[in-house]
PDB file with one MODEL, atoms N, CA, C and O in Angstrom:
MODEL        1
ATOM      1  N   MET A   1      13.283  -8.134   0.150  1.00  0.00           N
ATOM      2  CA  MET A   1      12.335  -7.866  -0.673  1.00  0.00           C
ATOM      3  C   MET A   1      12.780  -6.437  -1.171  1.00  0.00           C
ATOM      4  O   MET A   1      13.489  -5.709  -0.477  1.00  0.00           O
ATOM      5  N   ASP A   2      12.282  -6.059  -2.511  1.00  0.00           N
ATOM      6  CA  ASP A   2      12.696  -5.026  -3.087  1.00  0.00           C
ATOM      7  C   ASP A   2      11.120  -4.110  -3.289  1.00  0.00           C
ATOM      8  O   ASP A   2       9.986  -4.578  -3.391  1.00  0.00           O
ATOM      9  N   PRO A   3      11.571  -2.655  -3.297  1.00  0.00           N
ATOM     10  CA  PRO A   3      10.306  -1.940  -2.961  1.00  0.00           C
ATOM     11  C   PRO A   3       9.286  -2.267  -4.487  1.00  0.00           C
ATOM     12  O   PRO A   3       8.062  -2.386  -4.438  1.00  0.00           O
ATOM     13  N   LYS A   4       9.982  -2.355  -5.580  1.00  0.00           N
ATOM     14  CA  LYS A   4       9.521  -2.597  -6.967  1.00  0.00           C
ATOM     15  C   LYS A   4       8.645  -3.735  -6.608  1.00  0.00           C
ATOM     16  O   LYS A   4       7.475  -3.614  -6.970  1.00  0.00           O
ATOM     17  N   GLU A   5       8.958  -4.795  -5.984  1.00  0.00           N
ATOM     18  CA  GLU A   5       7.816  -6.228  -5.831  1.00  0.00           C
ATOM     19  C   GLU A   5       7.000  -5.936  -5.248  1.00  0.00           C
ATOM     20  O   GLU A   5       5.901  -6.308  -5.660  1.00  0.00           O
ATOM     21  N   ILE A   6       7.039  -5.248  -4.178  1.00  0.00           N
ATOM     22  CA  ILE A   6       5.994  -4.776  -3.463  1.00  0.00           C
ATOM     23  C   ILE A   6       4.792  -4.276  -4.089  1.00  0.00           C
ATOM     24  O   ILE A   6       3.736  -4.906  -4.160  1.00  0.00           O
ATOM     25  N   LYS A   7       5.039  -2.888  -4.628  1.00  0.00           N
ATOM     26  CA  LYS A   7       4.888  -2.290  -5.972  1.00  0.00           C
ATOM     27  C   LYS A   7       3.991  -2.549  -6.383  1.00  0.00           C
ATOM     28  O   LYS A   7       2.857  -2.096  -6.231  1.00  0.00           O
ATOM     29  N   ALA A   8       4.531  -3.615  -7.186  1.00  0.00           N
ATOM     30  CA  ALA A   8       3.709  -4.377  -8.330  1.00  0.00           C
ATOM     31  C   ALA A   8       2.889  -5.514  -7.394  1.00  0.00           C
ATOM     32  O   ALA A   8       1.883  -6.020  -7.893  1.00  0.00           O
ATOM     33  N   MET A   9       3.184  -5.800  -6.443  1.00  0.00           N
ATOM     34  CA  MET A   9       1.840  -6.688  -5.726  1.00  0.00           C
ATOM     35  C   MET A   9       0.794  -6.095  -5.635  1.00  0.00           C
ATOM     36  O   MET A   9      -0.307  -6.607  -5.839  1.00  0.00           O
ATOM     37  N   ILE A  10       1.013  -4.843  -5.289  1.00  0.00           N
ATOM     38  CA  ILE A  10      -0.202  -3.929  -4.451  1.00  0.00           C
ATOM     39  C   ILE A  10      -0.874  -3.226  -5.475  1.00  0.00           C
ATOM     40  O   ILE A  10      -2.031  -2.894  -5.217  1.00  0.00           O
ATOM     41  N   GLU A  11      -0.368  -2.899  -6.676  1.00  0.00           N
ATOM     42  CA  GLU A  11      -0.671  -2.842  -7.912  1.00  0.00           C
ATOM     43  C   GLU A  11      -1.762  -3.501  -9.041  1.00  0.00           C
ATOM     44  O   GLU A  11      -2.604  -3.047  -9.816  1.00  0.00           O
ATOM     45  N   ALA A  12      -1.195  -4.966  -8.635  1.00  0.00           N
ATOM     46  CA  ALA A  12      -1.836  -6.383  -8.890  1.00  0.00           C
ATOM     47  C   ALA A  12      -3.094  -6.653  -8.446  1.00  0.00           C
ATOM     48  O   ALA A  12      -4.089  -7.191  -8.930  1.00  0.00           O
ATOM     49  N   GLY A  13      -2.780  -6.100  -7.308  1.00  0.00           N
ATOM     50  CA  GLY A  13      -3.903  -6.759  -5.949  1.00  0.00           C
ATOM     51  C   GLY A  13      -5.514  -5.437  -5.906  1.00  0.00           C
ATOM     52  O   GLY A  13      -6.743  -5.395  -5.853  1.00  0.00           O
ATOM     53  N   MET A  14      -4.316  -4.616  -5.976  1.00  0.00           N
ATOM     54  CA  MET A  14      -5.692  -3.355  -6.263  1.00  0.00           C
ATOM     55  C   MET A  14      -5.817  -2.504  -7.755  1.00  0.00           C
ATOM     56  O   MET A  14      -6.042  -1.303  -7.602  1.00  0.00           O
ATOM     57  N   PRO A  15      -5.739  -2.818  -8.700  1.00  0.00           N
ATOM     58  CA  PRO A  15      -5.941  -2.330 -10.331  1.00  0.00           C
ATOM     59  C   PRO A  15      -6.672  -0.824  -9.765  1.00  0.00           C
ATOM     60  O   PRO A  15      -7.540  -0.580  -8.927  1.00  0.00           O
ATOM     61  N   GLY A  16      -5.676   0.180 -10.865  1.00  0.00           N
ATOM     62  CA  GLY A  16      -6.043   1.224 -10.873  1.00  0.00           C
ATOM     63  C   GLY A  16      -5.629   2.375  -9.925  1.00  0.00           C
ATOM     64  O   GLY A  16      -5.896   3.567 -10.082  1.00  0.00           O
ATOM     65  N   SER A  17      -4.825   1.727  -8.761  1.00  0.00           N
ATOM     66  CA  SER A  17      -4.160   2.582  -7.917  1.00  0.00           C
ATOM     67  C   SER A  17      -3.012   3.284  -8.198  1.00  0.00           C
ATOM     68  O   SER A  17      -2.276   2.936  -9.121  1.00  0.00           O
ATOM     69  N   SER A  18      -2.772   4.269  -7.476  1.00  0.00           N
ATOM     70  CA  SER A  18      -1.257   4.866  -7.931  1.00  0.00           C
ATOM     71  C   SER A  18      -0.715   4.237  -6.385  1.00  0.00           C
ATOM     72  O   SER A  18      -1.238   4.272  -5.271  1.00  0.00           O
ATOM     73  N   VAL A  19       0.526   3.679  -6.865  1.00  0.00           N
ATOM     74  CA  VAL A  19       1.363   3.326  -5.734  1.00  0.00           C
ATOM     75  C   VAL A  19       3.287   3.494  -5.403  1.00  0.00           C
ATOM     76  O   VAL A  19       4.168   2.737  -5.810  1.00  0.00           O
ATOM     77  N   ASP A  20       3.402   4.438  -4.759  1.00  0.00           N
ATOM     78  CA  ASP A  20       4.393   3.999  -4.231  1.00  0.00           C
ATOM     79  C   ASP A  20       5.396   3.704  -3.347  1.00  0.00           C
ATOM     80  O   ASP A  20       5.184   3.871  -2.146  1.00  0.00           O
ATOM     81  N   VAL A  21       6.252   3.372  -3.660  1.00  0.00           N
ATOM     82  CA  VAL A  21       7.408   2.179  -2.104  1.00  0.00           C
ATOM     83  C   VAL A  21       8.551   2.388  -2.490  1.00  0.00           C
ATOM     84  O   VAL A  21       8.992   2.210  -3.625  1.00  0.00           O
ATOM     85  N   ASP A  22       9.315   2.940  -1.186  1.00  0.00           N
ATOM     86  CA  ASP A  22      10.432   3.142  -0.876  1.00  0.00           C
ATOM     87  C   ASP A  22      10.697   2.447   0.325  1.00  0.00           C
ATOM     88  O   ASP A  22       9.965   2.667   1.290  1.00  0.00           O
ATOM     89  N   GLY A  23      11.794   1.500   0.433  1.00  0.00           N
ATOM     90  CA  GLY A  23      12.801   1.027   1.516  1.00  0.00           C
ATOM     91  C   GLY A  23      13.686   0.637   1.171  1.00  0.00           C
ATOM     92  O   GLY A  23      14.027   0.841   0.006  1.00  0.00           O
ATOM     93  N   ASP A  24      14.554  -0.196   2.150  1.00  0.00           N
ATOM     94  CA  ASP A  24      16.021  -0.520   2.287  1.00  0.00           C
ATOM     95  C   ASP A  24      16.214  -2.571   2.460  1.00  0.00           C
ATOM     96  O   ASP A  24      17.087  -3.320   2.896  1.00  0.00           O
ATOM     97  N   GLY A  25      14.964  -2.730   1.885  1.00  0.00           N
ATOM     98  CA  GLY A  25      15.098  -3.906   1.835  1.00  0.00           C
ATOM     99  C   GLY A  25      14.151  -4.786   2.802  1.00  0.00           C
ATOM    100  O   GLY A  25      13.504  -5.768   2.438  1.00  0.00           O
ATOM    101  N   THR A  26      14.206  -4.118   4.413  1.00  0.00           N
ATOM    102  CA  THR A  26      13.158  -4.888   5.198  1.00  0.00           C
ATOM    103  C   THR A  26      12.387  -3.783   5.828  1.00  0.00           C
ATOM    104  O   THR A  26      11.239  -3.990   6.221  1.00  0.00           O
ATOM    105  N   HIS A  27      12.887  -2.760   5.932  1.00  0.00           N
ATOM    106  CA  HIS A  27      11.927  -1.379   6.197  1.00  0.00           C
ATOM    107  C   HIS A  27      11.417  -1.149   5.476  1.00  0.00           C
ATOM    108  O   HIS A  27      12.135  -1.003   4.487  1.00  0.00           O
ATOM    109  N   PHE A  28       9.708  -0.870   5.150  1.00  0.00           N
ATOM    110  CA  PHE A  28       9.071   0.078   3.716  1.00  0.00           C
ATOM    111  C   PHE A  28       8.371   1.549   3.896  1.00  0.00           C
ATOM    112  O   PHE A  28       8.012   1.903   5.019  1.00  0.00           O
ATOM    113  N   GLU A  29       8.248   2.119   3.124  1.00  0.00           N
ATOM    114  CA  GLU A  29       6.891   2.750   3.256  1.00  0.00           C
ATOM    115  C   GLU A  29       6.484   2.784   1.848  1.00  0.00           C
ATOM    116  O   GLU A  29       7.204   2.824   0.850  1.00  0.00           O
ATOM    117  N   ALA A  30       4.933   2.758   1.959  1.00  0.00           N
ATOM    118  CA  ALA A  30       4.029   2.982   0.710  1.00  0.00           C
ATOM    119  C   ALA A  30       3.000   4.042   0.960  1.00  0.00           C
ATOM    120  O   ALA A  30       2.398   4.260   2.011  1.00  0.00           O
ATOM    121  N   VAL A  31       2.894   4.716  -0.285  1.00  0.00           N
ATOM    122  CA  VAL A  31       2.042   5.612  -0.161  1.00  0.00           C
ATOM    123  C   VAL A  31       1.048   5.294  -1.368  1.00  0.00           C
ATOM    124  O   VAL A  31       1.469   5.339  -2.524  1.00  0.00           O
ATOM    125  N   ILE A  32      -0.572   4.900  -1.016  1.00  0.00           N
ATOM    126  CA  ILE A  32      -1.288   4.594  -1.918  1.00  0.00           C
ATOM    127  C   ILE A  32      -2.739   5.236  -2.232  1.00  0.00           C
ATOM    128  O   ILE A  32      -3.541   5.382  -1.310  1.00  0.00           O
ATOM    129  N   VAL A  33      -3.054   5.613  -3.542  1.00  0.00           N
ATOM    130  CA  VAL A  33      -3.945   6.482  -3.767  1.00  0.00           C
ATOM    131  C   VAL A  33      -4.828   5.139  -4.673  1.00  0.00           C
ATOM    132  O   VAL A  33      -4.462   4.435  -5.615  1.00  0.00           O
ATOM    133  N   SER A  34      -6.220   5.198  -3.826  1.00  0.00           N
ATOM    134  CA  SER A  34      -7.087   4.266  -4.531  1.00  0.00           C
ATOM    135  C   SER A  34      -8.289   4.415  -3.917  1.00  0.00           C
ATOM    136  O   SER A  34      -8.381   4.485  -2.692  1.00  0.00           O
ATOM    137  N   GLY A  35      -9.568   4.492  -4.930  1.00  0.00           N
ATOM    138  CA  GLY A  35     -10.418   4.561  -4.962  1.00  0.00           C
ATOM    139  C   GLY A  35     -11.708   3.737  -4.127  1.00  0.00           C
ATOM    140  O   GLY A  35     -12.808   4.033  -3.660  1.00  0.00           O
ATOM    141  N   THR A  36     -10.685   2.308  -4.276  1.00  0.00           N
ATOM    142  CA  THR A  36     -11.322   1.084  -3.439  1.00  0.00           C
ATOM    143  C   THR A  36     -11.032   1.882  -1.938  1.00  0.00           C
ATOM    144  O   THR A  36     -11.788   1.238  -1.210  1.00  0.00           O
ATOM    145  N   PHE A  37     -10.436   2.817  -1.132  1.00  0.00           N
ATOM    146  CA  PHE A  37     -10.173   3.395  -0.125  1.00  0.00           C
ATOM    147  C   PHE A  37     -11.708   4.084   0.324  1.00  0.00           C
ATOM    148  O   PHE A  37     -12.197   4.142   1.451  1.00  0.00           O
ATOM    149  N   ASP A  38     -12.134   4.458  -0.665  1.00  0.00           N
ATOM    150  CA  ASP A  38     -13.622   5.194  -0.391  1.00  0.00           C
ATOM    151  C   ASP A  38     -14.510   4.883   0.488  1.00  0.00           C
ATOM    152  O   ASP A  38     -15.003   3.806   0.153  1.00  0.00           O
ATOM    153  N   GLY A  39     -15.036   5.330   1.585  1.00  0.00           N
ATOM    154  CA  GLY A  39     -15.903   4.838   2.809  1.00  0.00           C
ATOM    155  C   GLY A  39     -15.015   3.418   3.627  1.00  0.00           C
ATOM    156  O   GLY A  39     -15.644   2.549   4.233  1.00  0.00           O
ATOM    157  N   LYS A  40     -13.849   3.409   3.527  1.00  0.00           N
ATOM    158  CA  LYS A  40     -13.256   2.567   4.754  1.00  0.00           C
ATOM    159  C   LYS A  40     -12.631   3.657   5.295  1.00  0.00           C
ATOM    160  O   LYS A  40     -12.296   4.758   4.858  1.00  0.00           O
ATOM    161  N   THR A  41     -12.512   2.819   6.863  1.00  0.00           N
ATOM    162  CA  THR A  41     -11.715   3.526   7.673  1.00  0.00           C
ATOM    163  C   THR A  41     -10.519   3.421   7.338  1.00  0.00           C
ATOM    164  O   THR A  41     -10.355   3.093   6.163  1.00  0.00           O
ATOM    165  N   LEU A  42      -9.117   3.669   8.277  1.00  0.00           N
ATOM    166  CA  LEU A  42      -7.860   3.691   8.309  1.00  0.00           C
ATOM    167  C   LEU A  42      -7.754   1.763   8.193  1.00  0.00           C
ATOM    168  O   LEU A  42      -7.519   1.092   7.188  1.00  0.00           O
ATOM    169  N   LEU A  43      -8.035   1.279   9.657  1.00  0.00           N
ATOM    170  CA  LEU A  43      -7.849   0.169   9.523  1.00  0.00           C
ATOM    171  C   LEU A  43      -8.234  -0.436   8.736  1.00  0.00           C
ATOM    172  O   LEU A  43      -7.348  -1.185   8.325  1.00  0.00           O
ATOM    173  N   GLU A  44      -9.516  -0.610   8.026  1.00  0.00           N
ATOM    174  CA  GLU A  44      -9.441  -1.520   6.751  1.00  0.00           C
ATOM    175  C   GLU A  44      -8.853  -1.318   5.541  1.00  0.00           C
ATOM    176  O   GLU A  44      -8.985  -2.172   4.665  1.00  0.00           O
ATOM    177  N   ARG A  45      -8.135  -0.186   5.325  1.00  0.00           N
ATOM    178  CA  ARG A  45      -7.658   0.372   4.261  1.00  0.00           C
ATOM    179  C   ARG A  45      -6.175  -0.521   4.672  1.00  0.00           C
ATOM    180  O   ARG A  45      -5.674  -1.389   3.958  1.00  0.00           O
ATOM    181  N   HIS A  46      -5.801  -0.191   5.612  1.00  0.00           N
ATOM    182  CA  HIS A  46      -4.479  -1.365   6.001  1.00  0.00           C
ATOM    183  C   HIS A  46      -4.869  -2.566   5.528  1.00  0.00           C
ATOM    184  O   HIS A  46      -4.433  -2.872   4.418  1.00  0.00           O
ATOM    185  N   GLN A  47      -5.458  -3.194   5.989  1.00  0.00           N
ATOM    186  CA  GLN A  47      -6.351  -4.403   6.299  1.00  0.00           C
ATOM    187  C   GLN A  47      -6.258  -4.979   4.705  1.00  0.00           C
ATOM    188  O   GLN A  47      -5.663  -5.996   4.349  1.00  0.00           O
ATOM    189  N   LEU A  48      -7.011  -4.046   3.857  1.00  0.00           N
ATOM    190  CA  LEU A  48      -7.012  -4.180   2.297  1.00  0.00           C
ATOM    191  C   LEU A  48      -5.078  -4.725   1.810  1.00  0.00           C
ATOM    192  O   LEU A  48      -4.642  -5.800   1.397  1.00  0.00           O
ATOM    193  N   VAL A  49      -4.575  -3.769   2.034  1.00  0.00           N
ATOM    194  CA  VAL A  49      -2.950  -3.661   1.807  1.00  0.00           C
ATOM    195  C   VAL A  49      -2.817  -4.861   2.115  1.00  0.00           C
ATOM    196  O   VAL A  49      -2.753  -5.639   1.163  1.00  0.00           O
ATOM    197  N   TYR A  50      -2.728  -5.449   3.532  1.00  0.00           N
ATOM    198  CA  TYR A  50      -2.157  -6.644   3.704  1.00  0.00           C
ATOM    199  C   TYR A  50      -2.550  -7.670   3.308  1.00  0.00           C
ATOM    200  O   TYR A  50      -1.771  -8.607   3.138  1.00  0.00           O
ATOM    201  N   LYS A  51      -3.604  -7.748   3.104  1.00  0.00           N
ATOM    202  CA  LYS A  51      -4.493  -8.798   2.168  1.00  0.00           C
ATOM    203  C   LYS A  51      -3.814  -8.952   0.812  1.00  0.00           C
ATOM    204  O   LYS A  51      -3.632  -9.983   0.164  1.00  0.00           O
ATOM    205  N   VAL A  52      -3.545  -7.944   0.587  1.00  0.00           N
ATOM    206  CA  VAL A  52      -2.881  -8.106  -0.873  1.00  0.00           C
ATOM    207  C   VAL A  52      -1.419  -8.609  -0.911  1.00  0.00           C
ATOM    208  O   VAL A  52      -0.866  -9.106  -1.892  1.00  0.00           O
ATOM    209  N   LEU A  53      -0.940  -8.423   0.177  1.00  0.00           N
ATOM    210  CA  LEU A  53       0.582  -8.510  -0.042  1.00  0.00           C
ATOM    211  C   LEU A  53       0.637 -10.325   1.034  1.00  0.00           C
ATOM    212  O   LEU A  53       1.577 -11.113   1.142  1.00  0.00           O
ATOM    213  N   GLY A  54      -0.670 -10.388   1.584  1.00  0.00           N
ATOM    214  CA  GLY A  54      -0.193 -11.618   1.875  1.00  0.00           C
ATOM    215  C   GLY A  54       0.671 -12.102   2.752  1.00  0.00           C
ATOM    216  O   GLY A  54       0.833 -11.552   3.841  1.00  0.00           O
ATOM    217  N   ASP A  55       1.515 -13.493   2.290  1.00  0.00           N
ATOM    218  CA  ASP A  55       2.518 -14.355   3.216  1.00  0.00           C
ATOM    219  C   ASP A  55       3.927 -13.268   3.047  1.00  0.00           C
ATOM    220  O   ASP A  55       4.871 -13.204   3.835  1.00  0.00           O
ATOM    221  N   ALA A  56       3.824 -12.827   2.356  1.00  0.00           N
ATOM    222  CA  ALA A  56       5.253 -11.452   2.033  1.00  0.00           C
ATOM    223  C   ALA A  56       5.149 -10.716   3.327  1.00  0.00           C
ATOM    224  O   ALA A  56       6.123 -10.360   3.990  1.00  0.00           O
ATOM    225  N   MET A  57       4.040 -10.535   3.602  1.00  0.00           N
ATOM    226  CA  MET A  57       4.157  -9.470   5.451  1.00  0.00           C
ATOM    227  C   MET A  57       4.457 -10.198   6.444  1.00  0.00           C
ATOM    228  O   MET A  57       5.063  -9.598   7.332  1.00  0.00           O
ATOM    229  N   LYS A  58       4.164 -11.736   6.693  1.00  0.00           N
ATOM    230  CA  LYS A  58       4.879 -12.620   7.655  1.00  0.00           C
ATOM    231  C   LYS A  58       5.763 -12.682   7.084  1.00  0.00           C
ATOM    232  O   LYS A  58       6.550 -12.414   7.992  1.00  0.00           O
ATOM    233  N   GLU A  59       6.745 -12.919   5.721  1.00  0.00           N
ATOM    234  CA  GLU A  59       7.849 -14.111   5.560  1.00  0.00           C
ATOM    235  C   GLU A  59       9.104 -13.005   5.402  1.00  0.00           C
ATOM    236  O   GLU A  59      10.274 -13.192   5.739  1.00  0.00           O
ATOM    237  N   ARG A  60       8.541 -11.832   4.809  1.00  0.00           N
ATOM    238  CA  ARG A  60       9.554 -11.065   3.604  1.00  0.00           C
ATOM    239  C   ARG A  60       9.682  -9.801   4.423  1.00  0.00           C
ATOM    240  O   ARG A  60      10.757  -9.418   4.884  1.00  0.00           O
ATOM    241  N   ILE A  61       8.799  -9.320   4.544  1.00  0.00           N
ATOM    242  CA  ILE A  61       8.679  -7.686   5.018  1.00  0.00           C
ATOM    243  C   ILE A  61       8.576  -7.666   6.442  1.00  0.00           C
ATOM    244  O   ILE A  61       7.662  -8.069   7.160  1.00  0.00           O
ATOM    245  N   HIS A  62       9.934  -6.998   6.802  1.00  0.00           N
ATOM    246  CA  HIS A  62       9.597  -6.509   8.486  1.00  0.00           C
ATOM    247  C   HIS A  62       9.070  -5.553   9.001  1.00  0.00           C
ATOM    248  O   HIS A  62       8.897  -5.688  10.212  1.00  0.00           O
ATOM    249  N   ALA A  63       8.624  -4.314   8.426  1.00  0.00           N
ATOM    250  CA  ALA A  63       8.037  -3.066   8.555  1.00  0.00           C
ATOM    251  C   ALA A  63       7.338  -2.537   7.537  1.00  0.00           C
ATOM    252  O   ALA A  63       7.970  -2.318   6.503  1.00  0.00           O
ATOM    253  N   LEU A  64       6.236  -2.286   7.565  1.00  0.00           N
ATOM    254  CA  LEU A  64       5.626  -1.765   6.516  1.00  0.00           C
ATOM    255  C   LEU A  64       4.856  -0.102   7.127  1.00  0.00           C
ATOM    256  O   LEU A  64       3.758  -0.152   7.681  1.00  0.00           O
ATOM    257  N   SER A  65       5.440   1.005   6.974  1.00  0.00           N
ATOM    258  CA  SER A  65       4.356   2.197   7.035  1.00  0.00           C
ATOM    259  C   SER A  65       3.477   2.637   5.908  1.00  0.00           C
ATOM    260  O   SER A  65       4.022   2.851   4.825  1.00  0.00           O
ATOM    261  N   LEU A  66       2.426   2.767   6.003  1.00  0.00           N
ATOM    262  CA  LEU A  66       1.324   2.933   5.185  1.00  0.00           C
ATOM    263  C   LEU A  66       0.616   4.520   5.056  1.00  0.00           C
ATOM    264  O   LEU A  66       0.247   5.208   6.008  1.00  0.00           O
ATOM    265  N   LYS A  67       0.565   4.771   4.029  1.00  0.00           N
ATOM    266  CA  LYS A  67      -0.038   5.905   4.044  1.00  0.00           C
ATOM    267  C   LYS A  67      -0.869   5.942   2.784  1.00  0.00           C
ATOM    268  O   LYS A  67      -0.404   6.048   1.650  1.00  0.00           O
ATOM    269  N   THR A  68      -2.527   5.813   3.194  1.00  0.00           N
ATOM    270  CA  THR A  68      -3.367   5.213   2.220  1.00  0.00           C
ATOM    271  C   THR A  68      -4.662   6.635   1.912  1.00  0.00           C
ATOM    272  O   THR A  68      -5.110   7.292   2.851  1.00  0.00           O
ATOM    273  N   TYR A  69      -4.932   6.790   0.951  1.00  0.00           N
ATOM    274  CA  TYR A  69      -5.708   8.207   0.507  1.00  0.00           C
ATOM    275  C   TYR A  69      -6.499   7.872  -0.416  1.00  0.00           C
ATOM    276  O   TYR A  69      -6.174   7.077  -1.299  1.00  0.00           O
ATOM    277  N   THR A  70      -7.482   8.355  -0.349  1.00  0.00           N
ATOM    278  CA  THR A  70      -8.691   8.075  -1.689  1.00  0.00           C
ATOM    279  C   THR A  70      -8.286   9.101  -2.661  1.00  0.00           C
ATOM    280  O   THR A  70      -7.482   9.937  -2.250  1.00  0.00           O
ATOM    281  N   PRO A  71      -8.722   9.195  -3.951  1.00  0.00           N
ATOM    282  CA  PRO A  71      -8.416  10.081  -4.913  1.00  0.00           C
ATOM    283  C   PRO A  71      -8.464  11.864  -4.286  1.00  0.00           C
ATOM    284  O   PRO A  71      -7.668  12.802  -4.307  1.00  0.00           O
ATOM    285  N   GLU A  72     -10.096  11.611  -3.677  1.00  0.00           N
ATOM    286  CA  GLU A  72     -10.346  13.460  -3.470  1.00  0.00           C
ATOM    287  C   GLU A  72      -9.377  13.790  -2.474  1.00  0.00           C
ATOM    288  O   GLU A  72      -8.967  14.947  -2.388  1.00  0.00           O
ATOM    289  N   GLN A  73      -8.897  12.721  -1.574  1.00  0.00           N
ATOM    290  CA  GLN A  73      -7.837  13.062  -0.334  1.00  0.00           C
ATOM    291  C   GLN A  73      -6.634  13.595  -1.009  1.00  0.00           C
ATOM    292  O   GLN A  73      -6.002  14.617  -0.742  1.00  0.00           O
ATOM    293  N   TRP A  74      -6.462  12.834  -1.805  1.00  0.00           N
ATOM    294  CA  TRP A  74      -4.850  12.939  -2.504  1.00  0.00           C
ATOM    295  C   TRP A  74      -4.797  14.120  -3.199  1.00  0.00           C
ATOM    296  O   TRP A  74      -3.671  14.617  -3.221  1.00  0.00           O
ATOM    297  N   GLU A  75      -5.844  14.859  -3.898  1.00  0.00           N
ATOM    298  CA  GLU A  75      -5.992  15.993  -4.552  1.00  0.00           C
ATOM    299  C   GLU A  75      -5.191  17.061  -3.742  1.00  0.00           C
ATOM    300  O   GLU A  75      -4.193  17.737  -3.993  1.00  0.00           O
ATOM    301  N   LYS A  76      -6.345  16.897  -2.259  1.00  0.00           N
ATOM    302  CA  LYS A  76      -5.909  18.199  -1.274  1.00  0.00           C
ATOM    303  C   LYS A  76      -5.049  17.889  -0.630  1.00  0.00           C
ATOM    304  O   LYS A  76      -5.270  18.295   0.511  1.00  0.00           O
ATOM    305  N   ILE A  77      -4.036  17.319  -0.697  1.00  0.00           N
ATOM    306  CA  ILE A  77      -2.645  17.144   0.272  1.00  0.00           C
ATOM    307  C   ILE A  77      -1.641  17.601  -1.095  1.00  0.00           C
ATOM    308  O   ILE A  77      -0.889  18.575  -1.071  1.00  0.00           O
ATOM    309  N   LYS A  78      -1.772  16.889  -1.996  1.00  0.00           N
ATOM    310  CA  LYS A  78      -0.594  17.068  -2.888  1.00  0.00           C
ATOM    311  C   LYS A  78      -0.039  18.227  -3.233  1.00  0.00           C
ATOM    312  O   LYS A  78       0.938  18.245  -3.982  1.00  0.00           O
TER     313      LYS A  78
ENDMDL
END
């Protein structure tokens, strides 16, 4: 699977999000900034992303490291 494909899937499933994905074809790291994450726990944020990726998480993505931020959190760390 290509990082660009994962990025497109997340952006389509979470409109308005800023997404950056890097990886080697089986192991990936994604940084996602989204207002959708407001008021959600880390687990809930990850579950949202896994839901968007659907079957790809079971069949095509071996490992995915997620860093999920609200826009306010992102402004503080960038």
